[in-house]
Chimera marker file (.cmm) of the C-alpha trace (Angstrom):
<marker_set name="trace">
<marker id="1" x="11.073" y="-0.640" z="-12.257" r="1" g="1" b="0" radius="0.5"/>
<marker id="2" x="14.029" y="-2.003" z="-9.459" r="1" g="1" b="0" radius="0.5"/>
<marker id="3" x="16.831" y="-0.123" z="-9.310" r="1" g="1" b="0" radius="0.5"/>
<marker id="4" x="20.157" y="-2.350" z="-8.763" r="1" g="1" b="0" radius="0.5"/>
<marker id="5" x="22.199" y="-1.141" z="-5.882" r="1" g="1" b="0" radius="0.5"/>
<marker id="6" x="25.193" y="-2.338" z="-4.046" r="1" g="1" b="0" radius="0.5"/>
<marker id="7" x="25.196" y="-3.710" z="-0.480" r="1" g="1" b="0" radius="0.5"/>
<marker id="8" x="28.608" y="-5.261" z="1.044" r="1" g="1" b="0" radius="0.5"/>
<marker id="9" x="29.880" y="-6.646" z="-3.097" r="1" g="1" b="0" radius="0.5"/>
<marker id="10" x="26.157" y="-8.390" z="-3.403" r="1" g="1" b="0" radius="0.5"/>
<marker id="11" x="23.571" y="-7.015" z="-6.133" r="1" g="1" b="0" radius="0.5"/>
<marker id="12" x="20.320" y="-6.306" z="-4.373" r="1" g="1" b="0" radius="0.5"/>
<marker id="13" x="17.276" y="-4.591" z="-5.553" r="1" g="1" b="0" radius="0.5"/>
<marker id="14" x="15.356" y="-1.586" z="-5.090" r="1" g="1" b="0" radius="0.5"/>
<marker id="15" x="11.419" y="-1.236" z="-6.095" r="1" g="1" b="0" radius="0.5"/>
<marker id="16" x="9.007" y="1.013" z="-5.453" r="1" g="1" b="0" radius="0.5"/>
<marker id="17" x="6.286" y="-0.783" z="-6.168" r="1" g="1" b="0" radius="0.5"/>
<marker id="18" x="1.985" y="-0.016" z="-4.081" r="1" g="1" b="0" radius="0.5"/>
<marker id="19" x="3.358" y="-3.273" z="-2.135" r="1" g="1" b="0" radius="0.5"/>
<marker id="20" x="6.614" y="-1.407" z="-1.086" r="1" g="1" b="0" radius="0.5"/>
<marker id="21" x="4.424" y="1.846" z="0.400" r="1" g="1" b="0" radius="0.5"/>
<marker id="22" x="1.276" y="-0.837" z="1.506" r="1" g="1" b="0" radius="0.5"/>
<marker id="23" x="4.153" y="-3.016" z="3.633" r="1" g="1" b="0" radius="0.5"/>
<marker id="24" x="4.874" y="0.797" z="5.901" r="1" g="1" b="0" radius="0.5"/>
<marker id="25" x="1.647" y="2.000" z="6.100" r="1" g="1" b="0" radius="0.5"/>
<marker id="26" x="0.843" y="-0.955" z="7.902" r="1" g="1" b="0" radius="0.5"/>
<marker id="27" x="4.461" y="-0.116" z="9.418" r="1" g="1" b="0" radius="0.5"/>
<marker id="28" x="3.712" y="3.083" z="10.851" r="1" g="1" b="0" radius="0.5"/>
<marker id="29" x="0.403" y="2.482" z="11.251" r="1" g="1" b="0" radius="0.5"/>
<marker id="30" x="-0.740" y="5.115" z="8.425" r="1" g="1" b="0" radius="0.5"/>
<marker id="31" x="-4.142" y="4.969" z="6.695" r="1" g="1" b="0" radius="0.5"/>
<marker id="32" x="-3.142" y="5.557" z="3.079" r="1" g="1" b="0" radius="0.5"/>
<marker id="33" x="-0.872" y="6.661" z="0.747" r="1" g="1" b="0" radius="0.5"/>
<marker id="34" x="-0.903" y="10.258" z="0.902" r="1" g="1" b="0" radius="0.5"/>
<marker id="35" x="-0.707" y="9.955" z="4.382" r="1" g="1" b="0" radius="0.5"/>
<marker id="36" x="2.788" y="7.877" z="4.256" r="1" g="1" b="0" radius="0.5"/>
<marker id="37" x="3.891" y="9.236" z="1.233" r="1" g="1" b="0" radius="0.5"/>
<marker id="38" x="3.788" y="12.374" z="3.422" r="1" g="1" b="0" radius="0.5"/>
<marker id="39" x="5.999" y="10.839" z="5.814" r="1" g="1" b="0" radius="0.5"/>
<marker id="40" x="8.332" y="9.743" z="3.259" r="1" g="1" b="0" radius="0.5"/>
<marker id="41" x="9.018" y="13.214" z="1.844" r="1" g="1" b="0" radius="0.5"/>
<marker id="42" x="11.196" y="13.558" z="5.653" r="1" g="1" b="0" radius="0.5"/>
<marker id="43" x="13.864" y="11.963" z="3.941" r="1" g="1" b="0" radius="0.5"/>
<marker id="44" x="14.182" y="15.447" z="2.073" r="1" g="1" b="0" radius="0.5"/>
<marker id="45" x="15.162" y="16.966" z="5.461" r="1" g="1" b="0" radius="0.5"/>
<marker id="46" x="17.857" y="14.095" z="5.909" r="1" g="1" b="0" radius="0.5"/>
<marker id="47" x="20.612" y="17.331" z="6.273" r="1" g="1" b="0" radius="0.5"/>
<marker id="48" x="19.013" y="17.911" z="9.795" r="1" g="1" b="0" radius="0.5"/>
<marker id="49" x="20.913" y="14.236" z="11.586" r="1" g="1" b="0" radius="0.5"/>
<marker id="50" x="17.118" y="13.855" z="12.965" r="1" g="1" b="0" radius="0.5"/>
<marker id="51" x="16.939" y="9.866" z="13.922" r="1" g="1" b="0" radius="0.5"/>
<marker id="52" x="13.035" y="10.414" z="13.102" r="1" g="1" b="0" radius="0.5"/>
<marker id="53" x="13.915" y="10.979" z="9.296" r="1" g="1" b="0" radius="0.5"/>
<marker id="54" x="16.785" y="7.868" z="9.345" r="1" g="1" b="0" radius="0.5"/>
<marker id="55" x="13.931" y="5.235" z="10.645" r="1" g="1" b="0" radius="0.5"/>
<marker id="56" x="11.882" y="6.346" z="7.570" r="1" g="1" b="0" radius="0.5"/>
<marker id="57" x="14.674" y="5.772" z="5.116" r="1" g="1" b="0" radius="0.5"/>
<marker id="58" x="15.599" y="2.464" z="7.293" r="1" g="1" b="0" radius="0.5"/>
<marker id="59" x="11.784" y="1.716" z="6.751" r="1" g="1" b="0" radius="0.5"/>
<marker id="60" x="11.973" y="3.005" z="3.057" r="1" g="1" b="0" radius="0.5"/>
<marker id="61" x="15.199" y="0.987" z="2.265" r="1" g="1" b="0" radius="0.5"/>
<marker id="62" x="14.140" y="-2.366" z="4.233" r="1" g="1" b="0" radius="0.5"/>
<marker id="63" x="10.733" y="-2.553" z="2.548" r="1" g="1" b="0" radius="0.5"/>
<marker id="64" x="11.918" y="-1.753" z="-0.869" r="1" g="1" b="0" radius="0.5"/>
<marker id="65" x="14.649" y="-4.516" z="-1.440" r="1" g="1" b="0" radius="0.5"/>
<marker id="66" x="12.395" y="-6.554" z="0.815" r="1" g="1" b="0" radius="0.5"/>
<marker id="67" x="8.994" y="-6.414" z="-1.380" r="1" g="1" b="0" radius="0.5"/>
<marker id="68" x="11.300" y="-7.211" z="-4.774" r="1" g="1" b="0" radius="0.5"/>
<marker id="69" x="10.851" y="-10.621" z="-5.758" r="1" g="1" b="0" radius="0.5"/>
<marker id="70" x="13.610" y="-11.069" z="-7.561" r="1" g="1" b="0" radius="0.5"/>
<marker id="71" x="16.156" y="-10.824" z="-4.496" r="1" g="1" b="0" radius="0.5"/>
<marker id="72" x="17.608" y="-14.084" z="-4.305" r="1" g="1" b="0" radius="0.5"/>
<marker id="73" x="18.872" y="-13.087" z="-1.007" r="1" g="1" b="0" radius="0.5"/>
<marker id="74" x="17.354" y="-10.948" z="1.771" r="1" g="1" b="0" radius="0.5"/>
<marker id="75" x="19.224" y="-8.728" z="3.366" r="1" g="1" b="0" radius="0.5"/>
<marker id="76" x="17.783" y="-7.732" z="7.084" r="1" g="1" b="0" radius="0.5"/>
<marker id="77" x="17.000" y="-3.511" z="8.390" r="1" g="1" b="0" radius="0.5"/>
<marker id="78" x="19.894" y="-4.008" z="11.218" r="1" g="1" b="0" radius="0.5"/>
<marker id="79" x="22.322" y="-5.100" z="7.989" r="1" g="1" b="0" radius="0.5"/>
<marker id="80" x="20.995" y="-1.766" z="6.772" r="1" g="1" b="0" radius="0.5"/>
<marker id="81" x="21.364" y="-0.175" z="9.629" r="1" g="1" b="0" radius="0.5"/>
<marker id="82" x="24.540" y="-0.842" z="10.035" r="1" g="1" b="0" radius="0.5"/>
<marker id="83" x="25.766" y="-0.097" z="6.651" r="1" g="1" b="0" radius="0.5"/>
<marker id="84" x="28.960" y="2.659" z="6.312" r="1" g="1" b="0" radius="0.5"/>
<marker id="85" x="27.554" y="6.356" z="6.168" r="1" g="1" b="0" radius="0.5"/>
<marker id="86" x="28.175" y="6.513" z="2.011" r="1" g="1" b="0" radius="0.5"/>
<marker id="87" x="27.454" y="3.086" z="1.307" r="1" g="1" b="0" radius="0.5"/>
<marker id="88" x="23.766" y="4.256" z="2.762" r="1" g="1" b="0" radius="0.5"/>
<marker id="89" x="24.313" y="7.900" z="1.292" r="1" g="1" b="0" radius="0.5"/>
<marker id="90" x="24.100" y="5.331" z="-1.768" r="1" g="1" b="0" radius="0.5"/>
<marker id="91" x="20.679" y="3.585" z="-1.597" r="1" g="1" b="0" radius="0.5"/>
<marker id="92" x="19.117" y="7.194" z="-0.681" r="1" g="1" b="0" radius="0.5"/>
<marker id="93" x="20.383" y="8.396" z="-4.215" r="1" g="1" b="0" radius="0.5"/>
<marker id="94" x="19.823" y="5.152" z="-5.414" r="1" g="1" b="0" radius="0.5"/>
<marker id="95" x="15.775" y="5.167" z="-4.021" r="1" g="1" b="0" radius="0.5"/>
<marker id="96" x="15.650" y="8.895" z="-5.191" r="1" g="1" b="0" radius="0.5"/>
<marker id="97" x="15.257" y="7.425" z="-8.374" r="1" g="1" b="0" radius="0.5"/>
<marker id="98" x="13.519" y="4.779" z="-8.259" r="1" g="1" b="0" radius="0.5"/>
<marker id="99" x="10.787" y="7.251" z="-6.244" r="1" g="1" b="0" radius="0.5"/>
<marker id="100" x="11.005" y="9.360" z="-9.000" r="1" g="1" b="0" radius="0.5"/>
<marker id="101" x="10.522" y="6.878" z="-11.371" r="1" g="1" b="0" radius="0.5"/>
<marker id="102" x="8.012" y="4.971" z="-9.547" r="1" g="1" b="0" radius="0.5"/>
<marker id="103" x="5.241" y="8.760" z="-9.598" r="1" g="1" b="0" radius="0.5"/>
<marker id="104" x="6.875" y="10.384" z="-13.529" r="1" g="1" b="0" radius="0.5"/>
<marker id="105" x="3.763" y="12.899" z="-12.602" r="1" g="1" b="0" radius="0.5"/>
<marker id="106" x="5.135" y="14.178" z="-8.615" r="1" g="1" b="0" radius="0.5"/>
<marker id="107" x="6.543" y="16.972" z="-10.103" r="1" g="1" b="0" radius="0.5"/>
<marker id="108" x="4.161" y="18.244" z="-12.479" r="1" g="1" b="0" radius="0.5"/>
<marker id="109" x="2.100" y="20.280" z="-10.656" r="1" g="1" b="0" radius="0.5"/>
<marker id="110" x="-1.291" y="19.057" z="-11.574" r="1" g="1" b="0" radius="0.5"/>
<marker id="111" x="-3.944" y="20.926" z="-14.301" r="1" g="1" b="0" radius="0.5"/>
<marker id="112" x="-7.216" y="22.767" z="-13.973" r="1" g="1" b="0" radius="0.5"/>
<marker id="113" x="-9.351" y="21.724" z="-16.078" r="1" g="1" b="0" radius="0.5"/>
<marker id="114" x="-11.556" y="24.343" z="-16.700" r="1" g="1" b="0" radius="0.5"/>
<marker id="115" x="-15.218" y="24.405" z="-18.045" r="1" g="1" b="0" radius="0.5"/>
<marker id="116" x="-16.946" y="25.987" z="-20.781" r="1" g="1" b="0" radius="0.5"/>
<marker id="117" x="-19.637" y="28.623" z="-19.171" r="1" g="1" b="0" radius="0.5"/>
<marker id="118" x="-22.894" y="27.314" z="-19.445" r="1" g="1" b="0" radius="0.5"/>
<marker id="119" x="-25.050" y="30.125" z="-21.465" r="1" g="1" b="0" radius="0.5"/>
<link id1="1" id2="2" r="1" g="1" b="0" radius="0.2"/>
<link id1="2" id2="3" r="1" g="1" b="0" radius="0.2"/>
<link id1="3" id2="4" r="1" g="1" b="0" radius="0.2"/>
<link id1="4" id2="5" r="1" g="1" b="0" radius="0.2"/>
<link id1="5" id2="6" r="1" g="1" b="0" radius="0.2"/>
<link id1="6" id2="7" r="1" g="1" b="0" radius="0.2"/>
<link id1="7" id2="8" r="1" g="1" b="0" radius="0.2"/>
<link id1="8" id2="9" r="1" g="1" b="0" radius="0.2"/>
<link id1="9" id2="10" r="1" g="1" b="0" radius="0.2"/>
<link id1="10" id2="11" r="1" g="1" b="0" radius="0.2"/>
<link id1="11" id2="12" r="1" g="1" b="0" radius="0.2"/>
<link id1="12" id2="13" r="1" g="1" b="0" radius="0.2"/>
<link id1="13" id2="14" r="1" g="1" b="0" radius="0.2"/>
<link id1="14" id2="15" r="1" g="1" b="0" radius="0.2"/>
<link id1="15" id2="16" r="1" g="1" b="0" radius="0.2"/>
<link id1="16" id2="17" r="1" g="1" b="0" radius="0.2"/>
<link id1="17" id2="18" r="1" g="1" b="0" radius="0.2"/>
<link id1="18" id2="19" r="1" g="1" b="0" radius="0.2"/>
<link id1="19" id2="20" r="1" g="1" b="0" radius="0.2"/>
<link id1="20" id2="21" r="1" g="1" b="0" radius="0.2"/>
<link id1="21" id2="22" r="1" g="1" b="0" radius="0.2"/>
<link id1="22" id2="23" r="1" g="1" b="0" radius="0.2"/>
<link id1="23" id2="24" r="1" g="1" b="0" radius="0.2"/>
<link id1="24" id2="25" r="1" g="1" b="0" radius="0.2"/>
<link id1="25" id2="26" r="1" g="1" b="0" radius="0.2"/>
<link id1="26" id2="27" r="1" g="1" b="0" radius="0.2"/>
<link id1="27" id2="28" r="1" g="1" b="0" radius="0.2"/>
<link id1="28" id2="29" r="1" g="1" b="0" radius="0.2"/>
<link id1="29" id2="30" r="1" g="1" b="0" radius="0.2"/>
<link id1="30" id2="31" r="1" g="1" b="0" radius="0.2"/>
<link id1="31" id2="32" r="1" g="1" b="0" radius="0.2"/>
<link id1="32" id2="33" r="1" g="1" b="0" radius="0.2"/>
<link id1="33" id2="34" r="1" g="1" b="0" radius="0.2"/>
<link id1="34" id2="35" r="1" g="1" b="0" radius="0.2"/>
<link id1="35" id2="36" r="1" g="1" b="0" radius="0.2"/>
<link id1="36" id2="37" r="1" g="1" b="0" radius="0.2"/>
<link id1="37" id2="38" r="1" g="1" b="0" radius="0.2"/>
<link id1="38" id2="39" r="1" g="1" b="0" radius="0.2"/>
<link id1="39" id2="40" r="1" g="1" b="0" radius="0.2"/>
<link id1="40" id2="41" r="1" g="1" b="0" radius="0.2"/>
<link id1="41" id2="42" r="1" g="1" b="0" radius="0.2"/>
<link id1="42" id2="43" r="1" g="1" b="0" radius="0.2"/>
<link id1="43" id2="44" r="1" g="1" b="0" radius="0.2"/>
<link id1="44" id2="45" r="1" g="1" b="0" radius="0.2"/>
<link id1="45" id2="46" r="1" g="1" b="0" radius="0.2"/>
<link id1="46" id2="47" r="1" g="1" b="0" radius="0.2"/>
<link id1="47" id2="48" r="1" g="1" b="0" radius="0.2"/>
<link id1="48" id2="49" r="1" g="1" b="0" radius="0.2"/>
<link id1="49" id2="50" r="1" g="1" b="0" radius="0.2"/>
<link id1="50" id2="51" r="1" g="1" b="0" radius="0.2"/>
<link id1="51" id2="52" r="1" g="1" b="0" radius="0.2"/>
<link id1="52" id2="53" r="1" g="1" b="0" radius="0.2"/>
<link id1="53" id2="54" r="1" g="1" b="0" radius="0.2"/>
<link id1="54" id2="55" r="1" g="1" b="0" radius="0.2"/>
<link id1="55" id2="56" r="1" g="1" b="0" radius="0.2"/>
<link id1="56" id2="57" r="1" g="1" b="0" radius="0.2"/>
<link id1="57" id2="58" r="1" g="1" b="0" radius="0.2"/>
<link id1="58" id2="59" r="1" g="1" b="0" radius="0.2"/>
<link id1="59" id2="60" r="1" g="1" b="0" radius="0.2"/>
<link id1="60" id2="61" r="1" g="1" b="0" radius="0.2"/>
<link id1="61" id2="62" r="1" g="1" b="0" radius="0.2"/>
<link id1="62" id2="63" r="1" g="1" b="0" radius="0.2"/>
<link id1="63" id2="64" r="1" g="1" b="0" radius="0.2"/>
<link id1="64" id2="65" r="1" g="1" b="0" radius="0.2"/>
<link id1="65" id2="66" r="1" g="1" b="0" radius="0.2"/>
<link id1="66" id2="67" r="1" g="1" b="0" radius="0.2"/>
<link id1="67" id2="68" r="1" g="1" b="0" radius="0.2"/>
<link id1="68" id2="69" r="1" g="1" b="0" radius="0.2"/>
<link id1="69" id2="70" r="1" g="1" b="0" radius="0.2"/>
<link id1="70" id2="71" r="1" g="1" b="0" radius="0.2"/>
<link id1="71" id2="72" r="1" g="1" b="0" radius="0.2"/>
<link id1="72" id2="73" r="1" g="1" b="0" radius="0.2"/>
<link id1="73" id2="74" r="1" g="1" b="0" radius="0.2"/>
<link id1="74" id2="75" r="1" g="1" b="0" radius="0.2"/>
<link id1="75" id2="76" r="1" g="1" b="0" radius="0.2"/>
<link id1="76" id2="77" r="1" g="1" b="0" radius="0.2"/>
<link id1="77" id2="78" r="1" g="1" b="0" radius="0.2"/>
<link id1="78" id2="79" r="1" g="1" b="0" radius="0.2"/>
<link id1="79" id2="80" r="1" g="1" b="0" radius="0.2"/>
<link id1="80" id2="81" r="1" g="1" b="0" radius="0.2"/>
<link id1="81" id2="82" r="1" g="1" b="0" radius="0.2"/>
<link id1="82" id2="83" r="1" g="1" b="0" radius="0.2"/>
<link id1="83" id2="84" r="1" g="1" b="0" radius="0.2"/>
<link id1="84" id2="85" r="1" g="1" b="0" radius="0.2"/>
<link id1="85" id2="86" r="1" g="1" b="0" radius="0.2"/>
<link id1="86" id2="87" r="1" g="1" b="0" radius="0.2"/>
<link id1="87" id2="88" r="1" g="1" b="0" radius="0.2"/>
<link id1="88" id2="89" r="1" g="1" b="0" radius="0.2"/>
<link id1="89" id2="90" r="1" g="1" b="0" radius="0.2"/>
<link id1="90" id2="91" r="1" g="1" b="0" radius="0.2"/>
<link id1="91" id2="92" r="1" g="1" b="0" radius="0.2"/>
<link id1="92" id2="93" r="1" g="1" b="0" radius="0.2"/>
<link id1="93" id2="94" r="1" g="1" b="0" radius="0.2"/>
<link id1="94" id2="95" r="1" g="1" b="0" radius="0.2"/>
<link id1="95" id2="96" r="1" g="1" b="0" radius="0.2"/>
<link id1="96" id2="97" r="1" g="1" b="0" radius="0.2"/>
<link id1="97" id2="98" r="1" g="1" b="0" radius="0.2"/>
<link id1="98" id2="99" r="1" g="1" b="0" radius="0.2"/>
<link id1="99" id2="100" r="1" g="1" b="0" radius="0.2"/>
<link id1="100" id2="101" r="1" g="1" b="0" radius="0.2"/>
<link id1="101" id2="102" r="1" g="1" b="0" radius="0.2"/>
<link id1="102" id2="103" r="1" g="1" b="0" radius="0.2"/>
<link id1="103" id2="104" r="1" g="1" b="0" radius="0.2"/>
<link id1="104" id2="105" r="1" g="1" b="0" radius="0.2"/>
<link id1="105" id2="106" r="1" g="1" b="0" radius="0.2"/>
<link id1="106" id2="107" r="1" g="1" b="0" radius="0.2"/>
<link id1="107" id2="108" r="1" g="1" b="0" radius="0.2"/>
<link id1="108" id2="109" r="1" g="1" b="0" radius="0.2"/>
<link id1="109" id2="110" r="1" g="1" b="0" radius="0.2"/>
<link id1="110" id2="111" r="1" g="1" b="0" radius="0.2"/>
<link id1="111" id2="112" r="1" g="1" b="0" radius="0.2"/>
<link id1="112" id2="113" r="1" g="1" b="0" radius="0.2"/>
<link id1="113" id2="114" r="1" g="1" b="0" radius="0.2"/>
<link id1="114" id2="115" r="1" g="1" b="0" radius="0.2"/>
<link id1="115" id2="116" r="1" g="1" b="0" radius="0.2"/>
<link id1="116" id2="117" r="1" g="1" b="0" radius="0.2"/>
<link id1="117" id2="118" r="1" g="1" b="0" radius="0.2"/>
<link id1="118" id2="119" r="1" g="1" b="0" radius="0.2"/>
</marker_set>
């Protein structure tokens, strides 16, 4: 599912599919999806103002926009980094919705399998 967002008067779509997370894994030198998701989780600490957290946010937003085949116009990472804070937070909100839609079971507790005792 693509999330439509406005950037500088242009409409772009963001996707949060495996291609996005594979690209991030390559960029960050991480071996798999669990490690990438652990790094993406840093975004939850955006209020700390950590530059590392903003780097993760910029990387994720760029890949989510760049990997969407519907975008006829491409946007550079530098253009994302130069957005006003209110525009960036709107993108982050769309990103949160997109990730939640891509991983609907992420908030649910895993169900424990129970086995009947053998006699």
